[in-house]
N, C-alpha and C positions, 0 to 999 in steps of 0.2 A: 474660281475654286479649282484646285488641281485634281488629277485623277486619284491620287492617293487619298486626298481629303474626302472625295466623294465615296471611295471604297470604305473608308472608316465610318463615314456617315451612314452608308448602307448597312454595314455590319452592326452599328449601334441600333439602327431601326429594326433590324432583324431580331436582335436580342430583346428589344422592347416588345416586339410583336409576340415572341415566344413567352415572355413573362406575362403579357396580357392574356394570352391563350390559356396559360396554366392557372391564372388566378380567377378566370371568369367561367371555367367549365362548370356546368351544373352537375348534380349527382348522377345524371345519366351520361355524363361525358360530352355533352353538347353545349352549344352557346344559345343564349336568348337571341331573339331577332335583332334587338338593339346592339348587343355585343358583337353579333355576327357582322352587322353593318360597320361597326367601328373597326373590327379586325380586317374586313375587306378593304377599308380605306387605308389602313396601315400597310397592308400587303401591296396595294396599288402604289404607295410611295416607294416601297422597295423595288417594284418593277420599273418605275419611272427613273429611279436612281441608276438601276442597271442599264437602262437604255441610254442615259446620259453618259455613263462611263464608256459604253461601246462607241457612242458618237465621238467622244473626245479622243478615244484611241485611234479611230479611223482618221480624225483630223490631224492627230499627231503624226501618224504614218504618212499622210499626204504632204504635210509640211516638211517632213524630213526628205521626202522625194523631191519636192520643189526646191529645197535648199541645197541639194547636191551640187558640187561645183560643175560648171559647164565645160571648162577647159580641162584637158587631160595633161597631167604633169609629164615633163620629159624624164623618161626612165632609161633611155639608151645611153651607152657610153659615147663621149665626144669622138667624132670621127668614124664611128662604126658604120654610118650611112644606112642603118637598118631601121626603118620606121615601122609603124603599125601596118599590118596587112590591110590593104585597101578593101573596103566592102563593095560587093558587087550585087547586081540583081535587086531583089526586093529588100535586101539589107542595106543598100546604099542610101546616103543622104539625098542623092539626086532623085531617087524613086519616091522617097517620102515627100520631098518638096514638090515634085511633079503631081503627086496625088492631091496635096493640099491646094495647089494652084488650080487643078481640075475642079475641085470642090467649089472654090470661090468664083470660078468663071462659068459655073453651071455646065461644066464639061465641054465648054467651047474651046478651051485651050488644053488640048490633050497632047502631052509630050510623047515623042516616039519611045521614050524609055518605059512608058507604061505598057507598051505592047508585050513586055516580058512577063506581065502578070495578068493577061486576059484569061478569064475562066471560060468554061464551056457554055455558060449562059449569056456571055457578052459583057459581064461585069468585069471589075478589076480586082485582083487579089490584093488584100491589104498589105502594106509594107510590114516587114518582119517586126519592126519596133511597135507598130500599131497592134499587130497580132499578139505580141507579148503583153501589151498593156490591156488589150481586151481580155486575155486569159487571166491577167491579174485581177481585173474587175470581176470576171466570172467567179474566180476563186473566192473573192471577198464577199460577193453577194450570194454564193451558192455553197452551202455546207458540204454537199456531196462531192464537189470537186476537190475539197480539202481532205476528205476522208477516204475517197475511193481510189482505185488504181486507174490511171489515165493512159490510154494507148493511142498513138497516132498511126492510122492505117492508110494505105493507098487503095485498098479494095476490101472485099469481104474477108473478115478476120476470123479464123477458126481457133478455138481454145479447146485443148484436149483435157478431159476430166477422167480420172481413174474411177471406173464404175465398180470393179472388183479388184481386190489385191491378193497376191499369193499368200497362202497361210503356211506356217511351219507345222510339222507333225513329227511325233516321236516314232522311231522305227527300231526294230530289233537289230542286233549286230548281224551284219550281212543281209539284212532284209532289203526288199525292193524299194526303190525310191517312188514316191508319189509326186505327181506334178500338178500344180494348179495354174490355171490360165489367168493372166492379168488382162482384163478387158477395159476398153476405154470408150467413153462417149464424147461427143463434140457439142460445143455451144458456139453459135455463129454470132458475131457482132456485125450487123449490117450498117446502114446509114439512112437516117430519117432526116428530111430537110426541115430546118427551122429558120424562119426569117422574121425580121422586124423592120418596120418602115416608119420614118419620121418625116415631118414637113418643116421646112425652114423658110422664113420670109426672105424675099430678095434683098430687102434692106439689111437684114442681119448678114446675109451671105456676102455682100460687098463691103461690109463694115469691118475694116482691119482690126478695130479695137475689140471686136467680139471674138472670143476664143472658140472658133468653130470646131477646130480639131478636138479640143477637150470636151466640148458639149456633145459632139457626135459619139465619141468613144464612151463617154459616161452613160449617155442614154441607151446606146446600143448594148453596152455591157450589162447594165442593170436589167433591161428587158429580156435579153437572152438568158441571163443568169436566173431570173425568176421563172421563166418558162421551163428551163432545164431542171431546176430543183423540183418543181411540181411533177415533171415527168419521171425523174429519177426516184421519186418517192411513191407516186401514185399511178404512173403510166401502165396501161394494159398491154403494151407491146404492139398495138395496131396503129401503124403510122407514127409511132413515138416509142421511146425506150420503155423497158419493162421495169416497173418500180419495185422498191423494197417491200412496200405494203400490198403489192398486187396479190389477189386471191390465188392466182395460179402463176407459179414461177417466182414469187416473192420469197420472203423469209418463212421459216417454219413456225407454225402457230404453236406456242408453248402452252397456251391455256386460254380459256374464255370465261370471264367473270360474269356472274349473275347478280352480284351485290357490289356495294361500294368497295373500291380498292383499299387494301390494307398493306402494312409494311411487310407482312409475311408473303403476300403475293409478289412483291418486288424481289424478295429473297428467292422465291421459287423461280422467277424469271431469270435471275442471275445464274442459278445453278442448273437451269435447263440447258444453258450453253456449255458445251464441252470445254474442259479446262484449257486446252491449247489455244482456243479462240478467246478465252477470257483475258489473256495477257495484254491484248491491245483493244479490248472491247470498250464501248461507250454506249450511252443511251441517245436515242433520237425521239423527240416527242413534241407535241404542240405546247405553246406557252400556257394555255388553259389547263392542260394536264399537269404541268409542273406546279401550277398554283395549288392544286389539290394535294400534291405530294409533299408540299412544304409543311403540312400539318401532321404528317405521319411520324411515328416514333418506332424504334426497334424495341425488342423485349427488355432492354436495359433502360428504357425511358429516354434515350437520346434521339434527337431528330435525325432522320435518314438523309435530309438535304443539308449540305454544307456549302455556304456561300464562299466564293473565291476571295482570298485576301491578297492575291498577287495579280498584277497587271498582265493581261494576256492569257491568264489561266481560266478555264471554264469552271462553273459551279459543278458540284459533285453530288451524286446520290449513292449511298452505300459505298463510297470511295471511288466510284467510277464517274468519268466526265459526262456531263449532260450537254447535248446540243439541241437547241430548239429551232423549230421552223414553223412559219405561218402556214406552210403547205402540208405539214404532217397531220394525219387525221387525229381528231379529238378523241376517238374511241379506240386508240391503239398506241402501244409503246414498243419501240424496237430496241433490242440490245444485242450487240454483236461486234465483230471485226469487219468493218466496211471496206477493207482492202480487197475483200473478195467480191465487191461490186466493181465491175469493169466498165469504164467509160471509153468508148471508141470514137475518136475524132477523125473523120475522113477528110484528109487534106487540110487546107487552111480556110479562113473566112474570106469573104469577098464583099466588095461594095459595088453597087450600081445606082444609076440615076433614073428617075422617072421624068422623062423630058417633057412630055406633053400633058400629062394627066391634070396637073394643077396650074397650067400656064395661064388660064383665064382669071385666076384670083391672086396672082402675084406670089405664088408659093413654089418651092422647089422640093421634090420628094427624093429621099435617099433610102436605099434598102440594103440591109446587111443580111447575108445568108451563111449558114453553116450546115454541115451534115454530121449527125452525131447519133450514137446508139448507146444503150447502157443495159446491163443485165447482171443479176446476182449469179455468179457461176457456182457457188456452193450454198444452197439454201440452209444447210445446217449451221453455217457460220453466223447467221442472224436469226434470233428468236423473237417472235412477236407475241405480245400479251394483248389480247382483245379485252377491252373494258366494257363495262355496262354502259349503255347508250347515254344515260344522264347520270354523271357522278355527283352525288351530293357534296356539300361542303363540310361534312362531319369529320370527326377526328380519326386517328389511326388506331393501331393496336393498343389495347389498354393493358 
């Protein structure tokens, strides 16, 4: 079944779920236990179809990447004698091949060319091609790397923030000028170390049929991406980045609900954000939170959640894109422009080998390391709605 067919099937399932919800509400506007179980099952089918659509989109993107032509076409004029600029250092094919050969030989065959990429801890910096692919994996697995501003730093990075701005004032003809001082504060992006380690059997290591390169990049990328996303959303800034939902230093709390969420609460959240930030704003929430929002209507009787009909486009709530994360808290919703969340990558990622730790059981250990930090530089650019601890499955605004 194609992605388009799955999207049509999901949209039909959503229309059927809405019709069922409308026809089965009691006089109190709620569902019976039996109807609630049926609706939950219908909603689960919609979720499953959404996950299958996302899975096929990732598969389609990977297949397109693998089907790209390997050979480069000749584009120079005959006789010009000007070829492509040769790649050097970590960008060269020799460095990439030497790194893969070192992997397969348990770092017993280490080419001199790898000395160009030795890091401070004795590991080897990943080839530039690997690093781009790791970043691609991190971007795919990590919504914050898609939404935030990413900065590559070589040291502690200072970001200047305007604390107060000069104000205009009216004066009489010939009157004295008044001067206001513009003051600035600074936010520092440091570097917190994040690492992931995996074990590979010696049999797989020496088996040329096994795609060692792809396996390591995929596993490292997913593990680093998951750990980063958790920190970018929930981190407390101690030994890790400061997250969007952090109690101190995170987004601005727009309100705290003491009852089940209603569509008017979502409208209040949207308009709690200043208009300039709303131009590029979107929601971040947990999947379970989105499940409860699907039942809410606006004052005109229309559902505030709209499923995406176009491949690659996110679902929307009140017309704004919705991004879900398993790491987003279930008791909060973020709405804002996440370009004001800055991610600082210190240098590049590196690989190293654990030579002796698993020697006794025929395993080889590899470690990938990176240094990264993240902070929201303007708290007013992201508004947070705190939800009641346990949100019932009841309906929305009547």
